[in-house]
KESEDO-634170 format. One line per field, with one value per residue: z, y, x of N, C-alpha, C, O in turn; residue number from 0. Coordinates in steps of 0.001 Angstrom, whole numbers, always signed. Atoms other than C-alpha are relative to their C-alpha. Example, Ala and Ser with C-alpha at 12.3 -4.5 7.8 and 13.67 -1.06 7.14 Angstrom:
<logus>
n.Z: c(+0_-60);
n.Y: c(-1190_-1190);
n.X: c(+890_-820);
ca.Z: c(+7800_+7140);
ca.Y: c(-4500_-1060);
ca.X: c(+12300_+13670);
c.Z: c(+0_+730);
c.Y: c(+1200_+1090);
c.X: c(+900_-770);
o.Z: c(+665_+899);
o.Y: c(+1181_+2198);
o.X: c(+1936_-261);
num: c(0_1);
</logus>
This chain:
<logus>
n.Z: c(+808_-117_-571_+1032_-281_+723_+578_+786_+922_+881_+1272_+706_+1277_+732_+1368_+536_-1274_+118_+394_-1070_-1147_+362_-78_-1417_-622_+483_-652_-1426_-150_+163_-1104_-1272_+362_-974_+100_+209_+519_-180_+1232_+682_-130_+768_-903_+452_-531_-1220_-164_+1243_+999_+1093_-212_+351_-1141_-371_-341_-1218_-480_-1172_-49_-1215_+282_-1012_+527_-932_+330_-895_+626_+970_+1197_+693_+622_+1145_+1059_+533_+786_+1271_+860_+402_+1014_+1216_+628_+511_-1001_-206_-803_+855_+161_-1281_-116_+932_-424_+829_-809_+643_-1037_-1358_-892_-1361_-1100_-1018_-1309_-146_-1236_-518_-19_+1124_+485_+679_-643_+792_+1100_-540_-153_+1316_+377_+940_-724_-800_+916_+458_-1115_-179_+1051_-235_-816_-765);
n.Y: c(-1197_-645_-1335_-1040_-1213_-1231_-525_-1229_-83_-1155_+306_-1188_+179_-1217_+415_+634_+120_+423_+1411_+888_-122_+743_+1426_+365_-19_+1165_+1193_-57_+198_+1435_+771_-455_-570_-1007_-1209_-1291_-923_-1443_-776_-90_-1333_-250_-674_-228_+1024_-265_+766_+573_-990_+80_-1075_+407_+108_+1314_+246_+804_+359_+871_+975_+792_+1294_+1049_+1219_+960_+88_-709_-1130_+478_+465_-1192_-690_+807_-162_-1357_-41_+693_-933_-1054_+560_+240_-1310_-486_-627_+654_-774_-1086_-1016_-700_-872_-1108_-753_+389_+965_+430_+301_+221_+379_+74_+376_-1011_+414_+1266_-158_-1344_-136_-703_+795_-889_-1308_-1058_-325_-679_-1409_-615_-822_+670_+1017_-713_-489_+1157_+458_-978_+267_+1340_+30_+1248);
n.X: c(-108_-1305_-34_+40_-750_+355_-1242_+17_-1123_-59_-642_-432_-677_-349_-318_+1208_+706_+1397_+16_-464_+901_+1216_-320_-145_+1320_+744_-537_+298_+1452_+277_-580_+570_+1303_+466_-817_+662_-1008_+101_-103_-1280_-579_-1215_-927_-1361_-898_-761_-1221_-490_-383_+965_+975_+1360_+913_+505_+1388_+24_+1331_+14_+1097_+152_+621_-126_-589_-597_-1423_-914_-702_-994_+713_+483_-1144_-442_+996_-143_-1248_+228_+744_-949_-910_+778_+204_-1280_-861_-1288_-937_-490_+1048_+114_-1161_+185_+1172_+1139_+750_+1244_+971_-480_+1095_-523_+879_-275_+501_+704_+757_-304_-1455_-616_-1126_-945_+176_-633_+902_+1179_-340_-168_+1146_+897_+764_+996_+1024_+783_+832_+1074_+979_+524_+1222_+39);
ca.Z: c(+13477_+12777_+14572_+12392_+12203_+11236_+8909_+7392_+4321_+2015_-1678_-3867_-7352_-9332_-12583_-14745_-11506_-12699_-14297_-11366_-8672_-10516_-10824_-7137_-6095_-8281_-6818_-3249_-3694_-4889_-2062_+725_+1_+3160_+1965_+2153_+231_+1056_-1497_-4059_-3356_-5411_-3473_-4059_-3622_-251_+101_-3579_-6487_-8865_-9379_-10483_-8194_-6414_-6261_-2826_-1252_+2143_+2808_+5709_+5678_+7866_+7398_+9162_+7493_+9654_+8952_+7196_+4819_+4007_+3358_+1086_-873_-1214_-2425_-5064_-6387_-6403_-8349_-10827_-11504_-12284_-9015_-8688_-6536_-9475_-10053_-6342_-6391_-9357_-7542_-10023_-8051_-10175_-6961_-3229_-770_+2921_+5808_+8273_+11093_+12250_+14937_+17158_+16504_+14302_+12174_+10341_+12784_+10512_+7632_+9857_+10247_+6501_+5065_+2206_+4617_+6916_+3920_+2633_+6063_+6301_+3044_+4537_+5837_+8623);
ca.Y: c(-20513_-18782_-15608_-12629_-9536_-5990_-4583_-1199_-838_+1937_+1514_+3945_+4373_+7017_+5071_+4142_+4800_+4424_+1064_-418_+976_-463_-3861_-3911_-2969_-5701_-8364_-7190_-7025_-10639_-11893_-9848_-9364_-7258_-4588_-984_+1714_+5331_+8108_+8181_+11080_+12606_+13654_+15044_+12593_+12378_+11317_+10641_+12443_+11364_+14370_+12355_+12659_+9630_+8282_+6819_+5075_+3497_+468_-1592_-5281_-8350_-11518_-14663_-14302_-13351_-10335_-12343_-13997_-10605_-9001_-11881_-11587_-7823_-8265_-10741_-8154_-5458_-7695_-8663_-4942_-4539_-3289_-4122_-3003_-939_+776_+1609_+3030_+5211_+6417_+4707_+2894_+979_-201_-105_-1907_-1359_-3130_-252_-1761_-5119_-5106_-2193_-2584_-103_-2124_+783_+3700_+5639_+5419_+6564_+9875_+10481_+13157_+11004_+8235_+10694_+12218_+8786_+7814_+11073_+10093_+6750_+6167_+3594);
ca.X: c(-12404_-9125_-8173_-9097_-6942_-7919_-5251_-4505_-2333_-1232_-480_+1383_+2804_+4665_+5065_+2062_+238_-3325_-2578_-669_-2961_-5966_-4265_-3303_-6815_-8319_-5989_-6501_-10291_-10291_-8080_-9695_-13409_-13869_-11415_-12596_-10721_-10048_-9874_-7061_-4719_-1923_+1173_+4629_+7522_+9273_+12895_+13619_+15215_+12448_+10146_+7097_+4080_+2657_-831_-1596_-4533_-5196_-7366_-8646_-9513_-9923_-7895_-6716_-3289_-326_+1894_+4623_+2148_+633_+4021_+5039_+1804_+2228_+5829_+4655_+2188_+4883_+7263_+4542_+4089_+7790_+9207_+12900_+15798_+17094_+13745_+13554_+17097_+16108_+12994_+10676_+7992_+5483_+3823_+4459_+2198_+2896_+1203_+958_-1092_-2349_-5011_-3947_-215_+1616_+4041_+5668_+5881_+8248_+5766_+2914_+4769_+5111_+2855_+1529_+487_-1240_-3042_-4098_-5375_-7355_-9054_-9982_-13480_-13456);
c.Z: c(+257_+584_-1116_+479_-831_-449_-739_-865_-760_-1273_-674_-1282_-591_-1447_-540_+1145_-140_-321_+1174_+1261_-270_+92_+1451_+689_-426_+723_+1492_+270_-108_+1213_+1333_-266_+964_-151_-286_-328_+378_-1348_-555_+174_-835_+884_-671_+605_+1259_-3_-1259_-969_-1185_+234_-240_+1242_+214_+86_+1188_+401_+1188_-87_+1334_-377_+1167_-667_+1134_-258_+1045_-793_-1053_-1292_-806_-729_-1222_-1180_-635_-863_-1342_-974_-502_-1106_-1320_-765_-452_+1007_+197_+905_-801_-173_+1290_+174_-895_+374_-838_+725_-723_+1039_+1320_+847_+1387_+981_+1165_+1397_-84_+1398_+522_+50_-1268_-400_-677_+576_-797_-1173_+493_+186_-1333_-417_-932_+681_+824_-890_-500_+1095_+290_-1022_+161_+915_+703_+295);
c.Y: c(+680_+1397_+1039_+1239_+1148_+634_+1308_+2_+1308_-447_+1307_-353_+1358_-316_-800_-257_-498_-1480_-901_+97_-796_-1511_-456_-57_-1208_-1273_-25_-167_-1475_-801_+325_+693_+1073_+1342_+1227_+1022_+1439_+692_-69_+1434_+82_+835_+213_-1066_+477_-891_-672_+1116_+1_+1039_-408_-111_-1445_+35_-942_-260_-942_-944_-724_-1304_-950_-1251_-902_-143_+728_+1066_-459_-473_+1186_+711_-765_+135_+1383_+121_-702_+886_+1096_-491_-242_+1301_+635_+695_-843_+881_+1198_+1091_+807_+978_+1225_+867_-268_-1134_-364_-282_-241_-315_-196_-378_+918_-449_-1364_+10_+1408_+260_+704_-768_+850_+1412_+1153_+413_+772_+1496_+724_+698_-748_-1080_+673_+526_-1146_-500_+979_-222_-1342_+76_-1338_-415);
c.X: c(+1340_-152_+51_+740_-549_+1304_-254_+1248_-56_+708_+379_+719_+341_+381_-1181_-984_-1430_-99_+345_-860_-1286_+229_+106_-1365_-835_+471_-334_-1491_-372_+447_-666_-1333_-506_+720_-859_+1083_-304_+109_+1425_+501_+1268_+917_+1351_+904_+720_+1234_+508_+348_-957_-1106_-1458_-884_-446_-1514_+45_-1440_+139_-1190_+25_-692_+231_+552_+471_+1504_+833_+772_+1002_-665_-519_+1136_+503_-965_+130_+1252_-186_-779_+934_+928_-717_-248_+1317_+898_+1252_+851_+509_-1055_-150_+1163_-125_-1210_-1231_-718_-1292_-1094_+714_-1219_+598_-1096_+345_-382_-654_-603_+297_+1500_+481_+1249_+1064_-135_+617_-891_-1227_+251_+121_-1290_-965_-837_-1085_-1129_-884_-929_-1133_-1104_-680_-1208_-69_-1409);
o.Z: c(+1399_+457_-1947_+1657_-1997_+368_-1293_-386_-743_-1220_-468_-1437_-464_-2149_+5_+1271_+608_+225_+1456_+1967_+615_+589_+1822_+1449_+394_+1193_+2036_+1269_+630_+1678_+2180_-383_+594_+602_-1090_+376_+425_-2387_+198_-50_-1060_+1417_-1640_+1696_+1416_-177_-1173_-860_-2006_+1282_+43_+2262_-687_+392_+1172_+101_+1163_-770_+2015_-1208_+2027_-1797_+2248_+522_+1639_-2019_-2110_-2382_-2035_-1901_-2245_-2328_-1858_-1917_-2351_-2177_-1684_-2099_-2385_-1982_-956_+627_+410_+1188_-267_-86_+1246_+611_-561_-259_-753_+879_-608_+822_+1374_+848_+1592_+1007_+1797_+2356_-1105_+2395_-215_+745_-2383_+411_-762_-65_-793_-1520_-215_+282_-1361_-171_-759_+296_+843_-508_-585_+825_+720_-751_-704_+1981_+60_+932);
o.Y: c(+826_+2041_+1003_+1596_+963_+895_+1536_-238_+2014_-1073_+2340_-1459_+2316_+530_-1846_-1326_-1379_-2185_-1861_-896_-1481_-2242_-1491_-984_-1802_-2060_-1069_-779_-1964_-1689_-553_+1917_+1875_+2273_+1187_+1126_+1866_+42_-168_+2392_-922_+1868_-462_-1564_+1661_-2105_-1716_+2230_+918_+1024_+372_-659_-2280_+1062_-1922_+511_-1867_-670_-786_-1324_-713_-1580_-444_-789_+1708_+1130_+162_-181_+1180_+1067_-158_+241_+1514_+756_-258_+866_+1438_+204_+14_+1289_+1758_+1296_-2053_+2026_+2301_+2277_+2024_+2110_+2294_+1892_+464_-2231_+342_+28_-916_+438_-1080_+233_+758_-220_-1741_+155_+2370_+1174_+274_-943_+443_+2301_+2267_+1593_+1633_+2275_+1954_+214_-662_-1303_+219_+474_-1000_-867_+564_+42_-1767_+689_-2373_-1445);
o.X: c(+1774_-1194_+959_+709_-901_+2187_-1329_+2356_-1065_+1767_-259_+1238_-422_+935_-1534_-1580_-1854_-948_-371_-1034_-1798_-627_-448_-1646_-1534_-350_-694_-1869_-1228_-267_-835_-1384_-1363_+433_-1790_+2088_-1457_+226_+2393_-239_+1944_+511_+1699_+625_+1019_+1126_+1155_-163_-920_-1752_-2367_-466_-358_-2119_+789_-2351_+952_-2176_+1048_-1599_+1080_+193_+725_+2204_+382_+684_+1108_-174_-454_+1008_+820_-535_+93_+1219_+363_-518_+913_+1142_-155_-435_+1327_+1903_+1178_+495_+631_-738_-330_+958_+386_-1463_-2217_-182_-2294_-2265_+1742_-2193_+1431_-2164_+1389_+356_-1228_+104_+80_+1946_+187_+2159_+2223_-695_+92_-950_-1750_-698_+166_-2395_-2181_-1985_-2230_-2298_-2103_-2072_-2209_-2276_-1445_-1164_-240_-1629);
num: c(0_1_2_3_4_5_6_7_8_9_10_11_12_13_14_15_16_17_18_19_20_21_22_23_24_25_26_27_28_29_30_31_32_33_34_35_36_37_38_39_40_41_42_43_44_45_46_47_48_49_50_51_52_53_54_55_56_57_58_59_60_61_62_63_64_65_66_67_68_69_70_71_72_73_74_75_76_77_78_79_80_81_82_83_84_85_86_87_88_89_90_91_92_93_94_95_96_97_98_99_100_101_102_103_104_105_106_107_108_109_110_111_112_113_114_115_116_117_118_119_120_121_122_123_124_125);
</logus>
């Protein structure tokens, strides 16, 4: 049996947010049947000139995949939703999926300090 990992992620969108969040959730639910979602929250943008609010949501799931495989899969979903370097530079984020933790290791400590991540994690029922 492969080694299973407990993972926490956060997804967000500020462009066609309902559509892209719904698509991401559908794809992630199919790939990771154990996924459990927190509440959807709406937040003000941090560190961008784009004034559009974000929708964010945290989730927890178990997987045998390693961190690199997860990140690659998440990037493929982001790209399929239209995320590009140019859109990111303009502050337009169709979809962002961040792997925050794997097992008890924080992978994105800077993100864990951001208000929207903390709010999404508060809305998460473990």
